[in-house]
C-alpha positions as CSV (number, residue, x, y, z in Angstrom):
1,X,-26.9,-11.4,32.2
2,X,-24.5,-12.2,29.6
3,X,-25.3,-8.8,28.1
4,X,-24.1,-7.1,31.1
5,X,-21.5,-8.7,31.7
6,X,-20.2,-7.8,28.1
7,X,-21.1,-4.2,28.6
8,X,-18.9,-4.3,31.8
9,X,-16.0,-5.5,29.8
10,X,-16.2,-3.0,27.1
11,X,-16.7,-0.2,29.7
12,X,-13.4,-1.6,31.3
13,X,-11.6,-1.8,28.0
14,X,-12.4,1.8,27.1
15,X,-11.4,2.9,30.5
16,X,-8.1,1.0,30.4
17,X,-7.7,3.1,26.8
18,X,-8.1,6.3,28.1
19,X,-5.9,5.4,31.3
20,X,-3.1,4.9,28.8
21,X,-3.9,7.9,26.9
22,X,-3.2,10.1,30.0
23,X,-0.3,12.8,29.3
24,X,0.1,11.3,25.9
25,X,-2.5,12.8,24.2
26,X,-4.2,16.5,23.8
27,X,-7.7,17.1,25.3
28,X,-9.0,18.0,21.6
29,X,-7.9,14.4,21.3
30,X,-9.9,13.1,23.8
31,X,-12.8,14.6,22.5
32,X,-12.4,12.8,19.4
33,X,-11.5,9.3,20.7
34,X,-14.9,9.8,23.0
35,X,-16.7,10.5,19.7
36,X,-15.3,7.4,18.0
37,X,-15.6,5.3,20.9
38,X,-19.8,5.6,21.1
39,X,-19.4,5.6,17.3
40,X,-18.3,2.3,17.1
41,X,-20.2,1.2,20.1
42,X,-23.2,1.8,18.2
43,X,-22.4,0.8,14.6
44,X,-20.7,-2.8,16.1
45,X,-23.5,-3.2,18.5
46,X,-24.8,-6.7,16.8
47,X,-21.5,-7.7,15.3
48,X,-19.6,-10.5,16.8
49,X,-16.1,-11.7,15.9
50,X,-16.1,-15.5,14.9
51,X,-14.9,-16.6,18.3
52,X,-17.9,-15.2,19.6
53,X,-17.0,-12.1,21.5
54,X,-18.3,-8.5,20.8
55,X,-16.7,-7.0,17.6
56,X,-15.9,-3.8,19.6
57,X,-13.5,-5.6,22.1
58,X,-10.9,-6.1,18.4
59,X,-11.5,-2.4,18.0
60,X,-10.7,-1.1,21.3
61,X,-7.6,-3.6,21.7
62,X,-6.4,-2.5,18.3
63,X,-6.6,1.2,19.7
64,X,-4.9,0.2,22.9
65,X,-1.8,-1.4,21.3
66,X,-1.1,1.4,19.2
67,X,-0.9,4.0,22.1
68,X,0.8,1.1,24.6
69,X,3.3,-0.8,22.3
70,X,3.4,1.5,19.4
71,X,3.5,4.5,21.0
72,X,1.1,6.6,18.2
73,X,-0.8,9.5,19.4
74,X,-4.4,10.8,19.8
75,X,-5.0,10.9,15.6
76,X,-4.1,7.3,15.3
77,X,-6.1,6.3,18.1
78,X,-9.3,7.7,16.7
79,X,-8.1,6.3,13.4
80,X,-7.7,2.8,15.1
81,X,-11.3,2.8,16.6
82,X,-12.5,3.4,13.0
83,X,-10.3,1.2,11.1
84,X,-12.7,-1.1,9.9
85,X,-15.8,1.1,9.3
86,X,-15.1,1.7,5.5
87,X,-14.0,-1.4,4.8
88,X,-17.4,-2.7,6.4
89,X,-19.5,-0.1,4.3
90,X,-20.5,1.4,8.0
91,X,-18.9,5.0,7.0
92,X,-17.5,6.4,4.0
93,X,-14.3,8.9,3.3
94,X,-16.9,11.8,3.0
95,X,-18.5,10.7,6.9
96,X,-15.3,10.4,8.8
97,X,-13.7,13.7,7.1
98,X,-16.9,15.9,7.9
99,X,-17.2,14.4,11.9
100,X,-13.6,14.3,12.7
101,X,-10.8,15.6,9.6
102,X,-9.2,14.8,6.8
103,X,-6.3,13.0,8.0
104,X,-8.0,10.9,10.3
105,X,-10.2,10.0,6.9
106,X,-7.5,9.1,4.8
107,X,-5.7,7.2,7.5
108,X,-8.9,4.9,7.6
109,X,-9.3,4.9,3.8
110,X,-5.6,3.6,3.8
111,X,-6.4,0.8,5.9
112,X,-9.8,0.0,4.0
113,X,-7.8,-0.4,0.7
114,X,-5.3,-2.9,2.6
115,X,-8.4,-4.7,4.2
116,X,-10.3,-5.2,0.7
117,X,-7.5,-7.3,-0.5
118,X,-8.4,-10.8,0.2
119,X,-5.0,-13.1,0.2
120,X,-5.9,-16.4,-0.9
121,X,-3.0,-17.3,-3.0
122,X,0.5,-15.9,-3.5
123,X,-0.4,-13.5,-6.1
124,X,-2.7,-11.8,-3.5
125,X,-0.5,-12.1,-0.7
126,X,1.8,-10.2,-3.2
127,X,-0.5,-7.4,-3.5
128,X,-1.5,-7.1,-0.4
129,X,2.4,-6.3,0.6
130,X,2.3,-3.9,-2.2
131,X,-0.3,-2.0,-0.9
132,X,1.2,-2.3,2.6
133,X,4.3,-0.6,1.5
134,X,3.1,1.9,-1.0
135,X,0.5,3.4,2.3
136,X,4.1,3.6,4.0
137,X,5.0,6.7,1.8
138,X,1.8,8.7,2.3
139,X,1.1,8.2,5.9
140,X,3.1,5.8,8.0
141,X,0.4,5.7,10.6
142,X,-1.8,3.6,8.0
143,X,0.9,0.5,8.6
144,X,1.5,0.9,11.7
145,X,-2.4,1.0,12.6
146,X,-2.3,-2.2,10.5
147,X,0.5,-3.8,12.2
148,X,-1.6,-3.4,15.4
149,X,-4.7,-4.7,14.2
150,X,-2.9,-8.0,13.1
151,X,-1.1,-8.5,16.7
152,X,-4.3,-8.2,17.9
153,X,-5.9,-10.6,15.4
154,X,-2.9,-12.9,16.4
155,X,-3.6,-12.6,20.0
156,X,-7.4,-13.9,19.0
157,X,-6.7,-16.8,17.4
158,X,-7.3,-19.3,19.5
159,X,-11.0,-19.7,19.1
160,X,-11.0,-19.2,15.1
161,X,-11.1,-21.8,12.5
162,X,-7.8,-24.1,11.8
163,X,-7.8,-22.9,8.0
164,X,-8.1,-19.3,9.6
165,X,-5.1,-19.8,12.0
166,X,-2.8,-21.1,9.0
167,X,-3.5,-18.3,6.9
168,X,-3.2,-15.4,9.0
169,X,0.4,-17.3,10.6
170,X,1.5,-17.4,7.0
171,X,1.1,-13.9,7.0
172,X,2.7,-13.2,10.0
173,X,5.7,-15.0,9.1
174,X,6.0,-13.6,5.6
175,X,4.7,-10.4,5.5
176,X,4.0,-8.8,8.8
177,X,6.9,-9.8,11.0
178,X,9.6,-8.5,8.3
179,X,7.7,-5.6,7.9
180,X,7.8,-5.1,11.7
181,X,11.5,-6.1,11.8
182,X,12.3,-3.2,9.2
183,X,10.3,-0.7,11.1
184,X,12.4,-1.3,14.1
185,X,9.0,-3.0,16.0
186,X,11.2,-5.8,17.2
187,X,9.2,-6.4,20.3
188,X,6.1,-6.8,18.3
189,X,7.7,-8.7,15.6
190,X,9.1,-11.5,18.2
191,X,5.6,-11.9,19.2
192,X,3.9,-12.2,15.8
193,X,6.4,-14.9,15.3
194,X,6.2,-16.7,18.4
195,X,2.2,-16.9,17.9
196,X,2.7,-17.8,14.3
197,X,4.7,-20.8,15.6
198,X,2.2,-21.7,18.0
199,X,-0.3,-22.5,15.3
200,X,2.0,-23.7,12.6
201,X,4.4,-26.0,14.8
202,X,2.6,-26.5,18.2
203,X,4.3,-29.1,19.3
204,X,8.1,-27.6,19.1
205,X,6.7,-24.5,20.3
206,X,5.2,-25.7,23.5
207,X,8.5,-28.0,24.1
208,X,10.6,-25.2,23.8
209,X,8.2,-23.1,26.0
210,X,7.8,-25.7,28.9
211,X,12.1,-25.6,28.4
212,X,12.3,-22.3,29.3
213,X,9.9,-22.5,32.4
214,X,11.6,-25.5,33.8
215,X,14.9,-23.6,33.3
216,X,13.7,-20.5,34.7
217,X,15.4,-20.9,38.6
218,X,18.7,-21.9,37.1
219,X,18.8,-19.0,34.5
220,X,17.6,-16.4,37.1
221,X,20.6,-17.4,39.4
222,X,23.2,-17.3,36.3
223,X,22.4,-14.1,35.3
224,X,22.4,-12.7,39.1
225,X,25.7,-14.1,39.1
226,X,26.8,-12.5,35.5
227,X,25.9,-9.0,36.2
228,X,27.1,-8.8,39.9
229,X,30.3,-7.5,39.1
230,X,29.2,-5.1,36.4
231,X,26.7,-3.7,38.8
232,X,29.2,-2.7,41.1
233,X,31.5,-1.2,38.6
234,X,28.6,0.9,36.8
235,X,27.6,2.1,40.8
236,X,31.1,3.3,41.4
237,X,30.9,5.5,38.3
238,X,27.6,7.0,39.3
239,X,25.9,5.6,36.1
240,X,22.2,5.8,36.0
241,X,21.2,2.4,34.6
242,X,18.9,-0.7,34.6
243,X,20.0,-4.0,33.6
244,X,17.4,-6.4,32.3
245,X,17.9,-10.2,31.7
246,X,15.2,-12.1,29.9
247,X,15.2,-15.1,27.5
248,X,14.7,-14.8,23.8
249,X,11.5,-15.4,22.0
250,X,10.6,-19.1,21.3
251,X,10.8,-18.5,17.6
252,X,14.3,-17.1,17.4
253,X,15.5,-20.0,19.7
254,X,13.8,-22.5,17.5
255,X,15.6,-20.9,14.3
256,X,19.1,-21.1,15.9
257,X,18.2,-24.9,16.8
258,X,17.6,-25.6,13.5
259,X,20.2,-23.6,11.7
260,X,23.1,-24.7,14.0
261,X,21.7,-28.2,14.1
262,X,21.7,-28.3,18.2
263,X,19.0,-29.1,21.1
264,X,17.8,-26.5,23.1
265,X,20.4,-27.2,25.9
266,X,23.1,-26.4,23.1
267,X,21.7,-23.2,22.1
268,X,24.3,-20.6,24.1
269,X,22.4,-17.1,24.0
270,X,19.0,-18.6,25.1
271,X,18.8,-15.6,26.9
272,X,20.4,-11.6,26.4
273,X,21.6,-9.1,29.1
274,X,20.3,-5.6,28.5
275,X,22.1,-2.5,30.0
276,X,19.7,0.8,29.7
277,X,21.5,3.9,30.3
278,X,19.5,7.0,31.3
279,X,21.9,9.5,30.2
280,X,21.5,12.9,28.4
281,X,21.8,12.9,24.1
282,X,25.1,14.5,24.5
283,X,27.1,11.7,26.6
284,X,24.9,8.8,25.8
285,X,27.5,7.4,23.1
286,X,30.4,7.8,25.0
287,X,28.6,6.2,28.0
288,X,27.8,3.2,26.2
289,X,31.3,2.8,25.4
290,X,32.3,3.4,28.8
291,X,30.0,0.3,29.7
292,X,31.4,-1.8,27.2
293,X,34.3,-1.2,28.7
294,X,33.4,-2.1,32.1
295,X,31.8,-5.6,31.0
296,X,34.9,-6.5,28.5
297,X,37.2,-6.0,31.7
298,X,34.8,-8.2,34.0
299,X,34.1,-11.1,31.5
300,X,35.9,-12.1,28.1
301,X,34.5,-10.7,24.8
302,X,34.5,-12.0,21.2
303,X,35.8,-9.5,19.5
304,X,34.3,-11.0,16.2
305,X,30.5,-10.5,17.7
306,X,30.8,-6.8,18.6
307,X,28.1,-5.3,16.4
308,X,28.3,-1.2,16.8
309,X,24.8,0.4,15.8
310,X,25.8,3.3,17.6
311,X,28.5,5.0,15.3
312,X,26.2,4.2,12.4
313,X,22.5,3.3,13.1
314,X,20.4,1.1,10.9
315,X,18.1,2.4,8.9
316,X,15.3,2.3,10.9
317,X,16.7,4.4,13.7
318,X,17.9,1.6,15.8
319,X,20.8,2.4,17.8
320,X,22.4,-0.2,20.3
321,X,26.4,-2.0,20.9
322,X,26.1,-5.5,20.9
323,X,28.9,-7.8,22.3
324,X,29.1,-11.5,23.1
325,X,31.5,-12.4,26.4
326,X,32.2,-15.6,28.0
327,X,30.0,-15.4,31.5
328,X,30.3,-18.2,34.6
329,X,30.8,-21.9,33.6
330,X,32.3,-20.9,30.6
331,X,29.0,-19.7,28.9
332,X,28.6,-17.5,25.8
333,X,26.0,-14.4,26.7
334,X,24.7,-11.3,24.4
335,X,24.9,-7.9,26.0
336,X,23.2,-5.0,24.7
337,X,24.1,-1.3,25.6
338,X,21.9,1.4,25.0
339,X,20.4,4.7,26.2
340,X,16.8,5.1,27.2
341,X,16.3,7.2,24.3
342,X,17.8,4.2,22.0
343,X,15.7,1.3,24.1
344,X,12.4,3.5,23.5
345,X,13.3,3.6,19.5
346,X,14.3,-0.2,19.7
347,X,11.1,-1.3,21.3
348,X,8.5,1.0,19.5
349,X,10.4,1.7,16.1
350,X,9.4,4.3,14.2
351,X,6.9,6.0,16.3
352,X,9.8,6.7,18.6
353,X,12.2,7.2,16.3
354,X,9.7,10.5,15.2
355,X,9.4,11.6,18.7
356,X,13.2,12.1,19.1
357,X,13.9,13.6,15.6
358,X,10.5,15.8,15.1
359,X,7.2,14.7,13.0
360,X,9.3,14.2,9.7
361,X,10.5,10.7,8.9
362,X,14.0,10.4,8.6
363,X,16.1,10.7,5.3
364,X,17.2,6.6,5.9
365,X,13.8,5.7,5.8
366,X,12.7,7.9,2.9
367,X,15.5,6.1,0.8
368,X,14.3,2.8,2.1
369,X,10.4,3.6,1.0
370,X,12.2,5.1,-2.2
371,X,14.0,1.9,-3.0
372,X,10.9,-0.3,-2.3
373,X,8.6,1.7,-4.5
374,X,11.1,1.4,-7.4
375,X,11.1,-2.6,-7.1
376,X,7.2,-2.8,-6.4
377,X,6.5,-0.3,-9.6
378,X,8.5,-2.3,-11.9
379,X,5.9,-3.2,-14.7
380,X,7.0,-6.7,-15.2
381,X,7.7,-7.7,-11.7
382,X,6.0,-11.2,-10.6
383,X,3.6,-11.0,-8.1
384,X,4.8,-14.3,-6.6
385,X,8.3,-12.8,-6.4
386,X,7.7,-10.2,-4.4
387,X,7.0,-11.5,-1.2
388,X,10.4,-13.8,-0.8
389,X,12.3,-10.8,-2.0
390,X,10.9,-8.3,0.3
391,X,11.4,-10.8,3.2
392,X,14.8,-11.5,2.0
393,X,15.7,-7.5,2.1
394,X,13.8,-6.5,5.2
395,X,15.8,-9.0,7.3
396,X,19.3,-8.4,6.0
397,X,22.3,-6.9,7.7
398,X,23.7,-3.7,6.1
399,X,27.1,-2.4,4.8
400,X,28.3,0.5,3.7
401,X,30.2,1.6,0.1
402,X,31.0,4.7,-1.7
403,X,30.6,6.1,-5.5
404,X,33.8,8.0,-6.8
405,X,32.3,11.5,-5.7
406,X,32.1,10.0,-2.1
407,X,28.3,9.5,-2.2
408,X,27.7,6.8,0.9
409,X,24.8,4.1,-0.4
410,X,23.8,1.1,2.0
411,X,23.5,-2.6,0.8
412,X,22.6,-5.8,2.9
413,X,25.3,-7.8,4.0
414,X,26.5,-10.1,0.6
415,X,25.7,-7.4,-1.6
416,X,27.9,-7.6,-4.9
417,X,29.5,-5.0,-7.6
418,X,26.4,-5.9,-9.9
419,X,24.0,-4.7,-6.8
420,X,26.1,-1.4,-6.6
421,X,25.2,-0.7,-10.4
422,X,21.7,-1.4,-10.3
423,X,21.3,0.4,-7.0
424,X,22.6,3.8,-9.1
425,X,20.5,3.2,-12.1
426,X,18.5,0.6,-14.0
427,X,20.4,1.1,-17.4
428,X,23.9,1.3,-15.5
429,X,23.1,-2.2,-14.3
430,X,22.0,-3.5,-17.3
431,X,25.2,-2.3,-18.9
432,X,27.5,-3.2,-16.2
433,X,30.5,-5.5,-17.1
434,X,32.6,-4.8,-13.8
435,X,33.8,-2.2,-11.3
436,X,37.2,-0.5,-10.1
437,X,36.5,-1.3,-6.4
438,X,39.4,0.6,-4.2
439,X,41.4,1.5,-7.6
440,X,41.4,-2.4,-8.7
441,X,39.5,-4.0,-11.3
442,X,37.0,-6.6,-10.3
443,X,34.3,-8.9,-12.1
444,X,30.6,-8.2,-11.5
445,X,29.9,-10.9,-8.8
446,X,32.9,-9.2,-6.5
447,X,31.3,-8.8,-2.8
448,X,31.2,-5.6,-1.5
449,X,32.7,-4.8,2.0
450,X,32.4,-1.8,4.3
451,X,34.0,1.2,2.9
452,X,34.8,0.4,-0.6
453,X,35.0,2.8,-3.0
454,X,33.0,1.8,-6.3
455,X,33.1,2.9,-9.6
456,X,31.4,0.9,-12.6
457,X,32.4,0.2,-15.7
458,X,29.8,-0.4,-18.6
459,X,29.7,-1.2,-22.4
460,X,27.0,-0.4,-24.5
461,X,27.0,-4.2,-26.1
462,X,26.3,-5.7,-22.4
463,X,22.9,-6.7,-21.4
464,X,21.5,-9.1,-18.5
465,X,22.0,-13.0,-18.3
466,X,19.8,-15.1,-16.3
467,X,22.8,-16.1,-14.2
468,X,23.1,-12.9,-13.3
469,X,20.5,-13.7,-10.6
470,X,22.9,-15.8,-8.7
471,X,25.2,-12.8,-8.6
472,X,23.1,-10.2,-7.0
473,X,21.0,-10.1,-3.5
474,X,19.0,-7.1,-3.5
475,X,15.5,-6.8,-4.9
476,X,15.8,-4.1,-7.1
477,X,18.4,-5.9,-9.3
478,X,17.1,-9.2,-9.1
479,X,13.6,-7.5,-10.2
480,X,15.2,-5.6,-13.1
481,X,17.5,-8.8,-14.4
482,X,14.2,-10.8,-14.8
483,X,12.4,-8.2,-16.4
484,X,15.1,-7.1,-18.8
485,X,15.7,-11.1,-19.6
486,X,12.1,-11.7,-20.2
487,X,12.0,-8.8,-22.4
488,X,15.1,-9.8,-24.4
489,X,13.7,-13.3,-24.7
490,X,10.7,-11.9,-26.2
491,X,12.3,-10.2,-28.4
492,X,14.1,-13.2,-29.7
493,X,11.0,-15.3,-30.0
494,X,9.1,-12.6,-32.0
495,X,12.2,-12.3,-34.7
496,X,12.6,-16.3,-34.9
497,X,9.1,-16.6,-35.4
498,X,9.1,-13.9,-38.2
499,X,12.2,-15.0,-39.7
500,X,10.5,-18.7,-40.2
501,X,7.0,-17.3,-41.1
502,X,8.5,-15.1,-43.9
503,X,10.4,-18.1,-45.1
504,X,7.6,-20.3,-45.3
505,X,5.6,-17.6,-47.2
506,X,8.4,-17.7,-49.8
507,X,8.4,-21.2,-50.0
508,X,4.3,-21.1,-50.4
509,X,3.9,-23.2,-47.3
510,X,0.3,-21.6,-45.8
511,X,-0.3,-24.4,-42.8
512,X,2.4,-22.2,-40.6
513,X,1.2,-24.1,-37.5
514,X,1.7,-27.4,-38.9
515,X,5.3,-26.7,-40.1
516,X,6.1,-25.3,-36.3
517,X,4.9,-28.7,-35.3
518,X,6.7,-30.6,-37.8
519,X,10.0,-28.4,-37.1
520,X,10.2,-28.9,-33.5
521,X,9.2,-32.6,-33.4
522,X,11.9,-33.0,-36.1
523,X,14.8,-31.4,-33.9
524,X,13.7,-32.8,-30.9
525,X,12.8,-29.6,-29.0
526,X,10.2,-29.6,-25.8
527,X,8.1,-26.5,-27.9
528,X,7.8,-23.9,-30.3
529,X,9.4,-21.0,-28.0
530,X,12.6,-22.9,-28.0
531,X,12.4,-23.4,-31.8
532,X,12.0,-19.7,-32.2
533,X,14.7,-19.1,-30.2
534,X,17.2,-20.7,-31.9
535,X,16.1,-19.4,-35.3
536,X,16.5,-15.8,-33.9
537,X,20.1,-16.9,-32.6
538,X,21.0,-18.3,-36.1
539,X,21.5,-21.9,-34.5
540,X,19.2,-23.4,-37.2
541,X,19.7,-22.8,-41.0
542,X,16.2,-23.3,-42.2
543,X,17.2,-24.0,-45.7
544,X,18.4,-27.3,-44.5
545,X,14.6,-28.5,-43.8
546,X,13.0,-26.8,-46.9
547,X,12.6,-30.6,-48.4
548,X,11.1,-31.5,-45.2
549,X,8.3,-29.0,-44.9
550,X,7.6,-29.1,-48.8
551,X,7.2,-32.9,-48.2
552,X,5.2,-33.1,-45.4
553,X,3.0,-29.8,-47.1
554,X,2.5,-32.1,-50.1
555,X,2.3,-35.3,-48.0
556,X,-1.0,-34.1,-47.1
557,X,-2.0,-36.0,-50.7
558,X,-0.4,-39.7,-50.4
559,X,1.0,-41.5,-53.4
560,X,-1.8,-43.7,-55.1
561,X,-0.7,-46.6,-52.9
562,X,-0.8,-45.2,-49.6
563,X,-4.2,-43.7,-50.2
564,X,-6.4,-42.1,-47.4
565,X,-9.3,-41.6,-49.5
566,X,-11.6,-43.6,-51.3
567,X,-11.8,-41.5,-54.3
568,X,-8.5,-39.5,-56.0
569,X,-8.4,-35.8,-56.1
570,X,-6.9,-33.8,-58.8
571,X,-5.8,-31.3,-56.3
572,X,-1.9,-30.8,-54.6
573,X,-3.4,-30.9,-51.0
574,X,-5.2,-33.8,-49.5
575,X,-8.9,-33.0,-49.6
576,X,-11.2,-35.7,-48.8
577,X,-14.6,-34.9,-50.1
578,X,-17.9,-35.8,-48.8
579,X,-18.3,-38.6,-51.5
580,X,-15.5,-40.5,-49.8
581,X,-17.0,-44.2,-48.9
582,X,-15.9,-44.4,-45.6
583,X,-16.7,-41.1,-43.6
584,X,-20.0,-39.4,-42.8
585,X,-19.3,-35.9,-41.8
586,X,-22.2,-34.6,-40.3
587,X,-25.3,-35.5,-42.0
588,X,-26.5,-31.7,-42.6
589,X,-23.3,-31.1,-44.1
590,X,-23.2,-31.9,-47.9
591,X,-19.8,-31.3,-50.3
592,X,-17.6,-30.8,-47.6
593,X,-13.7,-31.2,-48.0
594,X,-11.7,-32.8,-45.1
595,X,-8.5,-34.4,-44.8
596,X,-7.0,-36.4,-41.2
597,X,-5.5,-34.3,-38.8
598,X,-1.5,-34.9,-38.4
599,X,-1.9,-34.1,-34.9
600,X,-3.4,-38.1,-34.2
601,X,-3.3,-39.6,-37.4
602,X,-7.1,-41.2,-37.2
603,X,-7.5,-44.5,-39.0
604,X,-10.2,-46.4,-39.9
605,X,-12.2,-47.8,-36.9
606,X,-11.2,-44.7,-34.5
607,X,-13.7,-42.6,-32.4
608,X,-13.2,-39.3,-34.4
609,X,-14.7,-35.8,-34.8
610,X,-14.6,-32.9,-37.3
611,X,-13.0,-29.9,-36.8
612,X,-13.9,-26.6,-38.9
613,X,-10.6,-24.9,-39.6
614,X,-10.3,-21.2,-41.1
615,X,-8.5,-22.4,-44.4
616,X,-8.3,-26.2,-44.7
617,X,-11.7,-27.2,-44.5
618,X,-12.6,-29.9,-42.1
619,X,-10.0,-31.9,-40.2
620,X,-11.1,-35.2,-39.0
621,X,-9.3,-35.8,-35.1
622,X,-9.5,-38.7,-33.0
623,X,-11.6,-38.4,-30.0
624,X,-8.5,-39.1,-27.9
625,X,-6.3,-36.6,-29.8
626,X,-4.0,-34.3,-27.2
627,X,-5.4,-31.5,-28.8
628,X,-9.1,-32.7,-28.7
629,X,-10.0,-31.1,-25.0
630,X,-8.8,-27.6,-26.0
631,X,-10.8,-27.6,-29.3
632,X,-13.8,-28.6,-27.6
633,X,-13.5,-26.0,-24.7
634,X,-12.5,-23.0,-26.8
635,X,-14.2,-23.9,-30.1
636,X,-17.1,-26.0,-29.4
637,X,-18.8,-24.3,-32.2
638,X,-16.7,-25.7,-34.9
639,X,-16.7,-29.0,-33.7
640,X,-18.9,-31.3,-35.9
641,X,-19.7,-35.0,-36.1
642,X,-18.1,-37.4,-38.0
643,X,-18.2,-41.3,-37.9
644,X,-16.6,-44.2,-40.2
645,X,-19.2,-45.8,-42.4
646,X,-20.1,-49.4,-41.7
647,X,-17.8,-50.6,-44.9
648,X,-15.2,-49.1,-46.8
649,X,-13.3,-49.3,-49.7
650,X,-9.8,-50.8,-49.8
651,X,-7.7,-48.3,-48.4
652,X,-4.7,-47.6,-46.1
653,X,-3.9,-45.0,-43.4
654,X,-0.6,-43.9,-42.2
655,X,-0.1,-44.2,-38.7
656,X,3.0,-44.0,-36.5
657,X,4.1,-46.6,-34.0
658,X,7.0,-47.1,-31.2
659,X,8.7,-50.3,-30.2
660,X,10.8,-50.4,-27.5
661,X,12.9,-53.4,-26.1
662,X,16.5,-54.9,-25.8
663,X,19.4,-53.7,-28.0
664,X,20.3,-57.0,-29.4
665,X,21.7,-58.0,-32.6
666,X,19.5,-58.8,-35.6
667,X,16.4,-57.2,-33.5
668,X,15.9,-54.8,-36.5
669,X,15.8,-57.4,-39.1
670,X,13.1,-59.4,-37.1
671,X,10.7,-56.6,-36.6
672,X,11.1,-55.3,-40.4
673,X,10.8,-59.5,-41.4
674,X,7.4,-59.7,-39.3
675,X,6.2,-56.1,-40.5
676,X,6.5,-56.6,-44.4
677,X,6.9,-60.1,-45.0
678,X,4.9,-62.0,-42.7
679,X,1.9,-59.2,-42.2
680,X,2.7,-57.7,-45.5
681,X,2.2,-54.1,-44.1
682,X,4.0,-51.2,-46.2
683,X,6.8,-49.5,-44.2
684,X,7.3,-45.4,-44.9
685,X,10.2,-45.1,-42.7
686,X,12.1,-46.8,-39.7
687,X,14.3,-44.9,-37.5
688,X,15.8,-46.6,-34.2
689,X,17.9,-45.3,-31.4
690,X,19.6,-46.8,-28.5
691,X,21.0,-46.2,-24.9
692,X,21.9,-48.1,-22.0
693,X,21.0,-51.5,-23.5
694,X,17.8,-50.5,-24.8
695,X,16.4,-49.4,-28.1
696,X,13.6,-47.2,-29.1
697,X,11.9,-47.6,-32.6
698,X,9.7,-45.4,-34.5
699,X,8.2,-46.7,-37.8
700,X,5.8,-44.8,-40.1
701,X,3.9,-47.6,-42.1
702,X,0.1,-48.0,-43.5
703,X,-2.9,-50.0,-41.9
704,X,-6.4,-50.6,-43.0
705,X,-8.3,-50.2,-39.8
706,X,-7.5,-50.3,-36.2
707,X,-8.2,-54.0,-36.0
708,X,-5.3,-54.7,-38.4
709,X,-3.2,-52.1,-36.2
710,X,-3.8,-53.6,-33.0
711,X,-2.7,-57.4,-34.9
712,X,0.2,-55.7,-35.7
713,X,1.1,-54.4,-32.3
714,X,0.4,-57.8,-30.9
715,X,2.5,-59.6,-33.0
716,X,5.2,-56.9,-32.2
717,X,5.3,-57.8,-28.7
718,X,5.7,-61.4,-29.1
719,X,9.2,-60.8,-31.1
720,X,11.7,-62.2,-28.3
721,X,13.3,-59.2,-26.5
722,X,10.9,-56.5,-27.2
723,X,9.0,-54.9,-24.3
724,X,6.2,-52.8,-26.0
725,X,4.5,-51.7,-29.3
726,X,2.4,-48.8,-29.0
727,X,0.8,-46.4,-31.3
728,X,2.1,-42.9,-31.3
729,X,0.0,-39.6,-32.2
730,X,2.1,-37.7,-34.5
731,X,4.4,-39.0,-37.2
């Protein structure tokens, strides 16, 4: 019974598709559509969507959106029916080309490439977006069918798992809706955003929807009162017209509420009036201006709210006159004026635009695709940045400026001289120092205005800086600045590293890693990259630190009274042999040299392990060493067992402690007396700093074992004014 019911639903869906195709596709297209329908009916006979319905429902519905809501033709309908067959491994490119034609095969192949990306994180989301854009320049039908596919998925989300709903809504907000907007599919874009909001912000979505429903009667009455005088004047002038009044999308209203900080009742343009003229192409522009004159004679306009996209259409082909006037009850009303042709383009975007312009994409779209490709193909682009860059670019309003030669260039509102420079060429942008705008010298951050004539000024000594990112808004400029800054920083780091290593070699210091760590800590830098950067910028004179580094290098062999080994060695470096009387290194190994690692300064009693180095024998680390996890994970095969003997000869081990407390008079003296006089502990160094009434002291000293250290730390905490005393890893 259920199967019979589903079969009827499938047949009804298909018949609806054929009715929608009437007078829009050729007889040969119908043959291909019928063939594709029968093929997917067989291929998907056992497949069901996650909501439990036959998967072929989705396939037919996508094709229906393509013809009804986007206005695509027969080739696209066939490709839409087959859109998942390659990605589902039911057909391949050769199969489709043989059974249909090369064009259909290439479209389905393009769709499969996009579908093969599984966007689970921002990086793959960005890659998904990259594929979408790049297919546009090959065959725009790929991206339009993909948008239809995504819209149908959004419409069927109610029975899907929650995680899938949220992921799909994220993609709609950040990838597909902005793209639909840029391609002129405003109706599709609005529905996507509304559906995405329904699953991400359900409470507010339903609240706005309910308020729209509750105010329908009042709104209709208001619209009738508003359009009545306009209709009379239009009829007097024998204009063929249609007037529509409808509420704006839920998400659009919610965005206004958030941006303006107002309630639903305080949003003045909850709905818009659209006047559509059935005028021939030769008179449509003048007719639109005539209607504008009638409306502004009937109701008082706000001149600042006039938007003329008839004289200069948007790059996606959108043409319309927008104005805002004061209507009944003193309320603001937005009015859109356009011809039937313009309305068709506004509703269906690119597909309708091509119908009027011819088969080829128009020049402005080609320019946009070229710009997008430039950013996408920048080698150093960070994938996670792409979504944000393009979402910004896709939604921006546009202004127009000229080169000195009269070339017109289009930019998002708020673009600067620096954006202009990068738009001409990346090298010019990187060398830009300013510009002459309308004959007047201006800085790189100067904002462009409509009609500006811009002559870029460059210098071979100029190079991009990080703060330039705050002075541009276009994706191309941001991507190139980031790439250039990153490359320059890498060069500086390499230079600084080379200068340091060359100097260390001259000083015969072989443990370069140790030297880098010592300098980084001594200069209180966060990481070695900051050290290399300062060296390359000549902010550090390495000669000033020669003594420190040589002392540390020789310090591997401590003075006699600070012995780390049981048996003295006749070597410059500290090397503790297996004959020492306090450490056992892997009982299978004999005659092994070792020394105590300075990254954690182990002392007798610590839990330790050995690590086989390339040049310095075995180094002994505490198991709690900050480097322990990395050493075990990356070089587990070089880790050896080590443990202290049960008894040891009298020896001292260097360690560093930190003491924190109140900055009181005599505090240093109290600490020093306890350590030196009371506990008879030998101190190597004592440094102290104070801020906001607190002090922090770092003390290098020598202890016999962990118990000795614990006693010392405990006694320090008993000093009045000392808050804590702890062991540090490094000297």
